[in-house]
N, C-alpha and C positions, 0 to 999 in steps of 0.2 A: 456556567460553569465550564473550568477547564483541562483537559487533563495530557501530564506530566508526565514521559512515558523515561522506564530506566532503564539502568543499564542498556545493553546494545536492542532495546528494545523502537518501534519508531509505528510512530502510529500513520496511517496512510486513508486514501475517500479514494473510496472508485471513479473513474472516469467517466461520463457516462460514452455508452458504446453506440454509435451508428444502429441507422433503422430499418434503413437499408441494404441492402450490394450495390458493386460495382457493378452490374447489368442492372439491375433500380428494383428489385425483388428484396420487398416487405416482409422484413423478421416482425411473425409474429413473437409474446412476453417465451414462451416455452422454449421454440427457434433456437428463441440468444444466448451463447455461451457465456459463462464468471466471466464477467474484465481484467485482464489482468496486468492494463495498465491504471498505472495512480498516483494522487496525487500528496505529496509528505503534507503530511495537517506537526507534525511536534517528531523532534528529534529528542533521544538520550543522551547522557553523558559520555556513553563509551566507559570504559575501566576496564581492571580487571572480571577475566567471563571465560569463569570454566582453568583458574587461574594465566592465559597467556593475557597480555595486555590487551586490546582492544578499542583502535581510533576510529569514529564514526566521519567514515565520508558521503556521506549523501547530509542535504541538507534541507529545508526548511523550502516548500515555495517548488520544487525538482518535479518533473513527471520522471514514476521508474515503472520498470515494472517488475513483476515477486512471483512466486514459485504459484501453482495454481490453488495446492493449498492453502497453502501453509496460513498464517494467523487468528488469530482465535478473534468472529468479529464483538464491534458490542451496537449500544446506542446510544449516544450521549446527545440531550436537550434533537431530540429531531434527523438527526445527523445515521448513519453509518459507516464506521470509521470499521477499519480492520490493526490487533496491533501487528507488526512479523518480528523476524529479529534481525536488522538487518540485513545478515545471512542469509537469509531465503527470500532476501532483492541482489534480480540478476543482471541490470542494466539501469542505465538514465536513461530517459527519453532527452534527446539536446533538439 
């Protein structure tokens, strides 16, 4: 199956975080924070959103930082994806 976001929506997939700290401490599953870095899987076309023209500024394949509690989590073909608005994306990681 493929997923095609509508309007100003972006589909992202979390990037795995490191399991050890810089000082070498191994983190358990419960001690890890929810990652905020993700890779873009699909991008909507943009257009009119709430009466304003929205131009998409992100592209598939980019790594981004998004708001901590943003989006809707979905599971598709065994992958956990998050659908967020473009405005929930805070920065592009280069």
